[in-house]
C-alpha positions as CSV (number, residue, x, y, z in Angstrom):
1,M,-14.6,-4.0,-38.0
2,P,-15.5,-1.0,-35.8
3,E,-12.6,0.8,-34.0
4,R,-12.3,-0.2,-30.3
5,A,-12.8,2.5,-27.7
6,E,-9.8,3.5,-25.6
7,I,-11.7,2.9,-22.4
8,D,-12.6,-0.6,-23.5
9,I,-9.0,-1.4,-24.2
10,V,-7.9,0.0,-20.8
11,V,-10.5,-1.9,-18.9
12,G,-9.7,-5.1,-20.8
13,R,-6.0,-4.8,-20.1
14,T,-6.7,-4.1,-16.4
15,V,-9.0,-7.1,-16.1
16,N,-6.5,-9.3,-17.7
17,R,-3.7,-8.1,-15.5
18,L,-5.7,-8.4,-12.3
19,R,-6.9,-11.8,-13.2
20,R,-3.4,-13.1,-13.9
21,E,-2.0,-11.5,-10.7
22,R,-4.6,-13.6,-8.8
23,G,-3.7,-16.8,-10.7
24,M,-7.3,-17.1,-12.0
25,T,-8.3,-18.7,-15.3
26,V,-10.8,-17.0,-17.6
27,A,-13.2,-19.8,-16.7
28,K,-12.8,-19.3,-12.9
29,L,-13.3,-15.5,-13.2
30,A,-16.4,-16.0,-15.4
31,E,-17.8,-18.5,-12.8
32,L,-17.2,-16.1,-9.9
33,A,-18.6,-13.1,-11.7
34,G,-21.6,-15.0,-13.1
35,V,-20.9,-14.3,-16.7
36,S,-19.7,-16.4,-19.6
37,G,-16.0,-17.2,-20.4
38,G,-16.6,-15.6,-23.8
39,M,-17.7,-12.4,-22.2
40,I,-14.5,-12.3,-20.0
41,S,-12.4,-12.9,-23.2
42,R,-14.2,-10.1,-25.1
43,I,-13.7,-7.7,-22.1
44,E,-10.0,-8.5,-21.9
45,N,-9.6,-8.0,-25.6
46,G,-11.4,-4.7,-25.5
47,L,-14.1,-6.0,-27.9
48,V,-17.1,-5.0,-25.8
49,S,-18.2,-2.1,-23.6
50,P,-19.4,-4.1,-20.5
51,S,-22.3,-2.7,-18.5
52,L,-21.6,-1.3,-15.0
53,G,-23.3,-4.3,-13.6
54,T,-20.9,-6.7,-15.4
55,L,-17.9,-4.5,-14.4
56,D,-19.1,-4.6,-10.8
57,A,-19.5,-8.4,-10.8
58,V,-16.0,-8.8,-12.4
59,A,-14.4,-6.4,-9.8
60,E,-16.2,-8.2,-6.9
61,A,-15.0,-11.6,-8.2
62,M,-11.4,-10.3,-8.0
63,S,-11.9,-8.5,-4.7
64,V,-11.2,-5.0,-6.0
65,P,-13.3,-1.9,-6.2
66,V,-14.9,-1.3,-9.6
67,M,-12.9,1.9,-9.9
68,A,-9.7,-0.2,-10.0
69,L,-10.8,-1.4,-13.4
70,L,-10.9,2.2,-14.7
71,A,-7.9,3.6,-12.7
72,H,-5.2,3.0,-15.3
73,G,-7.0,5.1,-17.9
74,R,-4.9,7.8,-19.7
75,G,-1.7,6.7,-18.0
76,K,-2.3,9.0,-14.9
77,A,-0.4,8.0,-11.8
78,D,1.8,9.5,-9.1
79,V,5.4,8.3,-9.2
80,Y,8.1,9.4,-6.7
81,H,11.8,9.0,-7.4
82,L,14.2,10.1,-4.8
83,K,18.0,10.0,-5.0
84,A,19.8,8.6,-2.0
85,G,19.3,10.7,1.1
86,G,16.3,12.5,-0.5
87,G,12.9,13.1,0.9
88,I,10.6,15.8,2.2
89,P,11.9,16.9,5.6
90,S,9.1,16.5,8.2
91,R,8.6,16.6,11.9
92,R,6.3,14.5,14.0
93,I,5.2,16.2,17.2
94,T,3.2,14.6,20.0
95,P,2.9,15.6,23.6
96,N,6.4,15.3,25.2
97,H,8.0,14.0,22.0
98,A,9.2,15.2,18.6
99,H,11.3,13.6,15.9
100,E,12.5,14.4,12.4
101,Y,11.8,12.2,9.5
102,L,12.0,12.2,5.7
103,L,8.8,11.5,3.8
104,L,9.7,9.1,1.0
105,G,6.4,8.8,-0.7
106,V,2.6,9.1,-0.2
107,H,-0.1,7.6,-2.4
108,S,-3.8,7.4,-2.0
109,G,-6.6,6.2,-4.2
110,P,-9.6,3.9,-4.4
111,G,-7.6,1.0,-2.9
112,G,-6.4,2.9,0.2
113,S,-3.4,4.9,1.1
114,F,0.3,4.3,1.5
115,E,3.1,6.3,3.2
116,A,6.8,5.6,3.4
117,A,9.2,7.5,5.7
118,R,12.8,7.4,6.9
119,V,12.6,8.0,10.7
120,R,15.5,9.0,12.9
121,I,15.0,9.3,16.7
122,L,17.8,10.5,19.0
123,R,17.8,8.8,22.4
124,D,18.8,12.0,24.3
125,E,16.0,14.0,22.6
126,A,13.3,11.4,22.4
127,G,11.2,12.4,25.5
128,E,8.1,10.3,25.8
129,L,8.0,7.9,22.8
130,P,4.6,7.9,21.2
131,R,2.4,4.8,20.4
132,Y,0.3,4.6,17.3
133,Q,-2.8,2.6,16.2
134,H,-4.7,2.7,12.9
135,D,-6.3,0.6,10.2
136,G,-4.0,-1.1,7.8
137,H,-0.5,-2.6,8.0
138,V,3.0,-1.5,8.8
139,F,6.4,-2.7,7.6
140,L,9.7,-1.4,9.0
141,T,13.3,-2.1,8.6
142,V,16.1,-0.8,10.8
143,I,19.0,1.1,9.1
144,S,21.1,1.9,12.2
145,G,21.0,1.7,15.9
146,K,19.2,-0.6,18.3
147,G,15.9,-0.5,20.1
148,L,12.8,-2.2,21.5
149,Y,9.6,-2.0,19.4
150,A,6.2,-2.9,20.8
151,C,3.3,-4.4,18.9
152,G,0.4,-4.8,21.4
153,D,1.8,-6.7,24.3
154,A,4.7,-8.2,22.3
155,K,8.1,-6.5,22.3
156,F,10.8,-7.0,19.7
157,E,14.6,-6.3,19.9
158,L,15.6,-4.5,16.7
159,A,19.0,-4.0,15.2
160,P,20.3,-3.0,11.7
161,G,18.9,-5.2,9.0
162,D,16.0,-6.4,11.1
163,T,12.4,-6.1,9.8
164,L,9.0,-6.1,11.4
165,S,5.6,-6.2,9.8
166,F,2.2,-6.2,11.6
167,D,-1.4,-5.2,11.7
168,A,-1.5,-1.5,12.5
169,M,-4.6,-2.0,14.7
170,L,-2.1,-3.2,17.3
171,D,-0.9,-0.4,19.6
172,H,2.7,0.0,18.3
173,G,5.8,2.1,18.5
174,V,9.4,2.4,19.7
175,V,9.4,1.9,23.4
176,E,13.2,2.1,24.1
177,I,16.2,3.3,22.1
178,R,19.3,1.2,23.1
179,S,21.9,3.2,21.2
180,K,22.7,6.9,20.6
181,E,19.9,6.9,18.0
182,I,17.8,4.6,15.9
183,E,17.0,5.0,12.3
184,F,14.5,3.0,10.3
185,I,12.3,3.0,7.2
186,T,8.6,2.5,7.8
187,V,5.9,1.8,5.2
188,S,2.2,2.2,6.3
189,S,-0.8,1.2,4.3
190,R,-4.4,2.2,5.2
191,P,-7.6,0.9,3.5
192,D,-10.2,3.2,2.1
């Protein structure tokens, strides 16, 4: 039996993982991709080198870019590990406002980008609080302090332990700090 190519094994494992994550059977993936169930099985087992057309059909059936099937090759990936209190000190500056934050992680690739930060805003130094708007989604959780956060026309009272997640196309941001300071962790994702 001929030796299997490393890329075929990587693609096969990735297809298998993505299919299972989506709760799809081999038969369902085959139907959506317009190929046989046997072809999906051979791909997942690294027994064939599928054509780019087949890979594109399989990727489309799972709603991922075709590059996602190749992205795990050779074990290359960025991984950030920060000890408690760690991060890259950063400063956000907008007209009439500035605040310090710790960048906790940034990733980007064919599927989009992701950024996590620990933000601390002092009420007495806040100035004019900025609003943001971009493609993607935002999740935040309050660590300390209290404030009012706006998402479009809606406003949310936030206190320690509270979370908020929303479509980032909504005009959003802290609109009022109701304690000496407010500190929260925010995670933003943006599509390609």
